[in-house]
N, C-alpha and C positions, 0 to 999 in steps of 0.2 A: 437461351430457352425460347422455342417457338411457341406462340399461342395457337390453339386449335381455331380454325375459322368455321363459324356456323354455315351450313349449307343454306343457299337461297331457296326458300320453300315458296312454290308458286301459290297464287290465291286459290281459295277453295271455290273455283268456278268450273263449270263443265268444260270450258275451253282448256283449262289445265289438264283435266282428265283425258280430253281428246289428244292433246299433244303426247301424253303418256302412251296411250293406245296406239297412236301412230308409230311410235318408237318400238313398242313391243311386237306390233304385227308386221313390221317391215321385213319382207323376205330376205333382203340383203343382210339383215342382222339376225337371221335365224328365226324369225317370228312367224306366226300363223294366226288365223281368226280365233283360235281357242286359247292362245297364250294368256291373255289378260284374265280370262274366266278361271283357268287352272291356277294361276298365280293368286287371284283373289281368294280362292278356296284355301290355299295354303296359309294366307294371311288371316283367315278367321271368318270369311263371309258365310260359310256353311257350318255353323257351330251347334245347330240344334238337332236333336234325334231324328226328326222327320226329314230334314234336309239331307242328313248324312246318309239315311236310308235310300234316298233317291240318287244323290250325286256321288256318294261313296266318301270314304275317309280321305282327309287331305294327306298330301304326300311329304309330310314333315314341314319344318320351318324353312321357307325359301331364302335365299340371299339375293342381294340386289343384282338384277340383270345388267350386264355391261352397257345395255342401250339406254339405261336411265341414269340421269344425274343424281348425286346424293340428295339434292332437294326434292326432286320428283319422287324418289324412293321414300323419303321421309313423309311427304304428302300422302302417297298411296298407303303406306303402313298405317298411318294415323286414320285415314278414312276407312280402311277395311278391317281395322281390329275391333271385333265384336265385343261390346261391353253394354249389356242391357240397361245398366244404371245411367249411362250417357249416350243414348241413341243420337243425339244432336251431333256428336263428333263425327258421325259417318255421312254427313250431308254435304252436298254442294249446290251452289246456286246455278240454275240453268238459264240459257239466254231468254226463255219465255217468261222469266220471273218466278218460276216455281222452284222449290227447294226439294231436291231428290236424294233419297238415301242410296248409296251406291250398292250396299249389300244385297237387297232383293233385286236390284236391277241387274247386277252381274250373275246372280243365281238363275234369274230368268233367261238371261243370255246364254248361259252354259246349257240349261235344259233345252232350249230351243236349238242350239247348234247340234246337240247329240240326238235329239229327236229327228233332226233333219239329216242324220247319217254322218255328221262330222264328229269324229271321236268314238269313244266306247258307247255302245248301246245302252239306253236307260233300262233299269230293271223293270219287270212286271211286278207291280205292287199287289199285296194281298192283306187285307181287303183292297180291291181295286180303287185307285185314286189317280187323278190327273197329275203327272209329275210337275208340269209347268206351274199349275196353280198350287200345288203342295209347297214348292220351295219359294214361291214368291209371297202369297198372301194367306192361303188356307191354314197352315200351321200357325203362323203369327197371330192371325185373327181368332182362331179357336183358342189358342193358349191364353191370349190376352183377355178374353171373356170369361175363361175358366178362372183366371186369377181374380178378375173383378168380382165374380160371383162369390168367391171365397173370402174376399176381403171385407173391409167396412163398407158402410152405406155410401161413402163418398168416393169409393174406388171407381176409377174411370178406365174404360177399355180402349178409347180412341182419343187421338189428339195429345197434346194441343199443337197449334202452329207456333211460329217463332219469328225472329227478326235478325237480319244480318247487321253487322256494324257498319258495312260500307258496300253498297251494291256495285260500285265500280271496282273495288278491290277487296272482295269478301274474304275475311280471315276468321271471324268469330260468329257463330250461330247461336243464339240464345232462345230456348223455348219459353213460351209465355205461360208457364204454369207446370205443375207437377207432370212428369212424363208417364204416359202409359207405354206398354210394349209396341203399340202402333201409333206413334205420333205422326203428325201430318207428313213429314218427309218419307217415313217408312211406308205409309199408304201410297204416296205418289210414286216412290221408287218401285213398289210392288206392282201397281197398275202398269207403269212403263215396262217392267220386266215381263209381264204378260203380254203386252202389245208387241214388243220387239221380239220376244222369244217365239210368238207364234208366227212372226214374219221370217225369222231365221229358220224355223222348221220347214218352211217351204223351200229353202235354198240358202247356203251360208253366203254371207257377204263379209268383207272386212268390217269388223264391229265399229271402228272409228268412223268409217263412211256412213254406216247405218245411223249412228247416234248423231253425226253432224247433220245429216238430212232430216233427222226427227226433231231435234232441238233448235236447229239453226246454228249460227255462230255469232260471236261477239256478244254484246248486250242487246241483241235484238235489232240489228241494223237493216234487216231485210224489209222489202216493201210489203210483203204479205205475211200473214200469221203462220207460224210453223205448225207441222202436224201435231206436235205435242199438246197444243192447246185443245185438240180434239180428244184427248186421252180418255175422258169420261165416257164420251159417246162410243168410242171404239171398244173400250173395256166392257161396257154394257152389252155390246153385240158379242163379245167373245165369252163373258161370264156374267150374265145378268144375275138378278137376285136369287132366282131358283136354282140356277147352276151353282152359284157360289155356296149356297146353303148346303147343297149335296156334297160338294168338295170339302167344306169344312167338317161336316159330319164324317166323311170318309177318312180324312187325315187324323181326326181324333181317335176313330176306331183303329187306324193303323198304329197310332201311338200306343195303345194298349198292348200290342203285340211285341213292342220293342223292350229290350231289357236294358236298364231296369224300368218296370212300368211306371209311368208318370203318376206321382202322388196325387196330382190334381184329378186324375180319373178314378182313383181308388174308391170303389163303392158306388160308382155312378152307373145307372142302368142305361140301356139303349135309348129309351124315351128321353131321359134327362140329357144325354149327349145331343140327341136330335134338337131338344129345346134350346140348348146353348147354340148350336149351329144356325138355328132359324133366327134367334135374336141377333147374333153376330152378323149374319148376312143382311139382315133387314137394316140395322143401324149403320153398317158400313155403306150400304147402298144409298141410304138416305143422305148421309153426309158427304160421301165422296163421289157419288155417281149421279144421283137425281138433283142434288143441289149444286149450284155453280160455285166455282172457286172464287173467293174474294181476296184481292191483294190488300194486306193491311197497310195502315198509314205509315208504319216504320219503313216498309219496303219501297214506296213510291217517294219517300223523302219529305213527308209532311212537316211543316213547322208546328210548334206547339200551339194548342188552343189559347186564345187570349181571354183572361177572365175566368168565370166559373160557369161551366156548362149546366144547363137545366135538364133534369131527367124527363124522358118520355114516360107514359103510363100504358104500356102494351096490355092487351093487344089493341092496335089502332084500326080505325075504320076505313082509312083512305090510303091510296097511292097516287102521287101526282107526277105525271110524266112530263119531262122537259127535253129540249135539246140544248147543248151548251153554246151554240152559235159560234163561239170561238173556243178552240180552233175550229174552222169551218170544214176542215177535212177529217174523216174518221182516222183514228190511230189504230194501226194493225200490229204493232209490236209493243212489248213491255217497255222498251226504252222510250218510244214515242208517247205512249199513254202516261207513263210516269211523269214526263216532261210536261204534258198537257195538264196534269193534276197540279203540278207545282205552279204552273203559270195561273191557273184558275184560282188556286188558294191566295197567291200573291195579289191578284186583282181584287178578290172578294175582301181581303184583309186591308190592303194598303189603300185601294181606290175607294171601295165602298164603305170601309170602315167597320166591317162585320168581325165577329170574333174568330171565325174560321171559314173555310170553304162552306158554301151554303148547302150543297146537296147531301143527302144521307148517303147516296152511292152514285158513282158515275159508271157508265158502261162503255168499255172499249170495244173496238172491232177486233180485238186480238184474242177474244174468247173469255175475257175475265172482268169481273166486277172490281171496282176500286173503292175502298172504304173512304167515305167522307166523314160525316157526323156519325155514321154507323147506325146501329139498331137502338142505341140507348140514349142518345142526346137530341134535344130539339135542334132542328136545322134552321136555315134561312133561305128557304126555296120557294115558298108559296105564302105571300104576305097575308096575314090573318088566319092562316090555316096550318101553321107549322107545327102545332101541338097535336094536330088531328091526324096527321098521316106522314109518311115517308116521301121524300123527293128524290126521284130517280132521274138523272140526267144522262142522256145518251150522247157521247162525245161526237160532235160534228154539227153541220148546219143542214137540217132536213126540211127546208122550205119547198124545194123542187125535186129532191131525190129521197129515196128511202135508205135507211141502213141495210146492209146485207141481210139475207134471210136468217143466217145463223145468229146474228146479233139480235134480231127481233125474236127469235125463238129463245135466246138466252134470257130474256126478260119475261116473255109471255108463258113459256112452258117450263122454265126452270125457277127463276127467281120468285115469281108470284106464288105458284103452288108451294115452294119450299118455305116461304115466309108465313104461309097459313099453317103448315104442318108444325113449324117450330114456335107457333104461338106469337109471332111478332104482329101479324094482322089477323083480323077476324075472318071467319069463314064467308061472311056476307059483305066483305069489304067492297068499296067502289073505286074504280080506276077512272081518273079524269086527266085531261090535258091541262096544262098550266093556264092556257087562254080562257078556260071556263071559269076561272076564279079571279083572275087579274087582267087588267087591260094590257095585253101583250099578243104577239104573233106566236109565241112559244107554245107547243114544240114543233112549230113549222107546219105549213099546210100539208105536205105529203105524209108526214108522220102522224099528224092528228086524224087525217082521213083514214090511215091505217089502223089506229087503235080503236076506232069506232066499231070494228068487227070483233074485238077481243072480248072474251068472257070478263064479266064484271065491269065493262065500261058503263058509266053512268052519263047518259046524254044530257040530263038537266040537273041542276039549273045552269044555264049559261049566263053568268051574272054580267060581267063587263067585257066578255070575250069579243074578239074581232072575227068577223065572218069572212 
């Protein structure tokens, strides 16, 4: 009797998906740019009424293409099988450190290809709605807020985020709380579906080639940050809050016309639907577009906190800006920034004897914030003032040079306004450099000169600072 051998299933990393797309798109194996998208729909990517109205019904249950190994096929079917109760199963880890749901990503890719003339034309929707936004984010967002509105007071319509078991070999992703229909990976996959779908509408490319250039390869080994780290800025340009509100309202009105009519919309008037769309667009934009992405401790590989952390009492009145000095070079990839965070935590805990990494947050030049002590716990960043404010350290040495403009804007234009809106810091907070409160050169001459022009900078008192 022979025992069945389990297929070797690749890790749930975007690189594994790119290998699958390469195999499916290869002309030598009968593939084309639309092969993966069509296959995804057959496996359950487009299972909601609005998405089916746009992309059409799937063509039955597909079998494994000869180009894929049994392990690759198992991974693909697991990732694309739509189950609203377990949205985390459809996610992969991307090289930029973000976690991306493949369902809305592939739906956006198919809509973009067909909009660009590759494959069957997209239908004209009545009432009018943008097909690309409908299949990526508008239907999911509107439905999620309808469900939250009809549920108990604790129902949530967005989030949560989650953590991987191992970023080098990701196999299991666990959400850090009860899932909404739009957890973080679905939101990120939808934004990427919009960005890449819009690009494909201008002219079809091999999908694997497009994704590889967008996300990068490996665990972020390139010298420069990948285009995916700009997803919030590009998505805002394509579908800002006003446009998103209009499209959510349009797709909800479209759902009324489909049979059977959604129970969630029964008895709702036009004004009520408009109010749901307005709230959905506002909250989505605040969380995923206006506020910066924060890489949680579990993703950069943090050690546990030593001892018992002390709670902060928000809203706080101060933000203290630092540079890390070591590493001296800015980090521009997830891999490099996560490595820098682990080294800083090791130095703070083992050499300085602190309970944890000292900063509340560190800022990479890869487009992301990295969670240190976070919003809730007292840090060890500005001696004598740790209970009064958050310590934000920009990774690098900025004595003679500045961080790049995008990194400065991440702190000035996104982190600080977002912290006010979310109630972590007061509206009238003050921003100061570390040197204004402690005898140190930090945050470096160049960076300190720069922040003096920022809103909320408080020039006095300069207690023990070095001039």
